[in-house]
N, C-alpha and C positions, 0 to 999 in steps of 0.2 A: 414481591415488590422491591426488596433490597437489591436483588440481582438486576432488575430493570434500571433502577436508579444508578447503580454502579456502572452499568453499561453506558447509560446516558452521560454520566460524568466523564468516563474514559473517552467516549467519542468527542465530547466537547473539548476536553483537554488535548486530544490528538489533533482535532481540527484547528485549535488555537496554535498549537505547535507548528503545524504546516503553514499557517498564515504568517506567523511571526518570523519563521525561517525563510519565508518567500518561496517555499516549495510549490505554491499555487501560482507562481509567476513563470509561465512557460519560457520567457526570455532568460530568466535567471537559471533555470534548469538546463536549457540548451547551452548557455555559456559554460556551465559546469561540465557538460558532456563534450564540449569542444576542446579536447586536450591538445590538439595540434594547432589551434588558432588562439583566439582571445580567451584563454581558459580562466574561469573564475572558480578558485578552489574553496570558496566560503562554504559551500554545501558539504564539503568533506568534513568540516568541523561539526555540522549538524548531524551527519551520519555517525561520526565518532562518538558524539555525545549520546545518540540513541543506542549505539552498541554498548556503551558503558552502563547506561540505565538498564538495558535488557540483561546484561551479564550479571549485574548486582541482583536484580529481581529474580532471575533464573536460579541463582545460587541460593537465595532465600527460599524460593519455592521448592527446591530439591530437598530441603530439610523438613518440609511439612508433609504430614500424611495425606492432606487433602487441601483444596483451595478454601479460602475463607467463606465463599458463598455457594459451595457445591459439595456433594458427597465424595467425589473422586476426581482425579485429573483425567481428562479425556485426550489422550495422545493419538496421533495418526497411526493407523495399523499398517499402512503400506510404507515401505522403505525403499523400494526399488526405483531406479531412474529408468523410465521407459520413453518411447518415442513421443508419446502425447505430452509428457512433462517437458521434454526438450523443445518440442514445437511450440508449446504454450509459452515457455520462457523466451524463446526467440521472438515470438509475436509481441510479447509484453515489452521486451527491450527495444524492438524496432518501433513500436508505437510510442514509447517513452522518448526515444531519440528523435523521432520525426515531429511529434506534437509538443514535446516538452511537458507532457502531462501523463499521469497514470491515474487509476481510479480514485483513490482517496483525495489527492490534491484537486482533481477535477470536480469532485462533489463539493469540496470545501470552497472552490472558486465560484461555484454557483451563487453563493451569497453575495459576491461582489458583482454579479451579473456579467461575468466575462463571456462573451459570445463564443469564444473558442472552447470553453468548458462545456457549453450546451451542445456544440457540434461534436466534441469528443465523446461525451456520454451517449449521445444519440448513436454514433457509429459503434461504440462499445456494445450498446444494447442490441443493435442489429447483428453484430458479430456473435453475441451470446445466443441469440435466437437461431441464427444459422447453424451454430454448433449443436444446439439442442435438437434441431430438426434433422440434422444429418448424421448423428451418432446415436448409438444405443447406450452409451456410457453416461448415464444420468445419476446424480446423487440423490 
C-alpha cells in the first residue's frame, strides 16, 4: 500500500506541475517550440528546474543501496540506440511539435476537458494498437 500511495502522490504532484507550468496548454508549448518566430522561452525555465530536481534526486539515490519502497533499483538492461528507438523519438518529437501535447500533459489536460487532449490521446492509443498489431516486439 505505501508504494501505491507514493505513486499516487507522485502522479498528482507531477500533474499539478504540468498544469501550473502550462505544459498542458498546446499554444504555450507550440510557442516554446517556435524558435524562429514568436518564441516563448518560459518553458525553458520549467525544464531547467526539472533537470535540477532530477540531478539532486539522482545524486541522493546513487548513495543509497535501494529505493525507500523497493528491495532494489530496477535499471534498464538495454543501452544500445537502435532504429526503433530513433523512429520512436522522431515520432514523439513530431507529434509534440504538431499538436503541442505529449502523453503526460495530454492526460493532465483531460481534467480541464480540452477537446484537443481527447483527440490526441485517441490518436495515441490507435498508434499504440497499430504498433502492437504490427510488431513482435512486445514488453
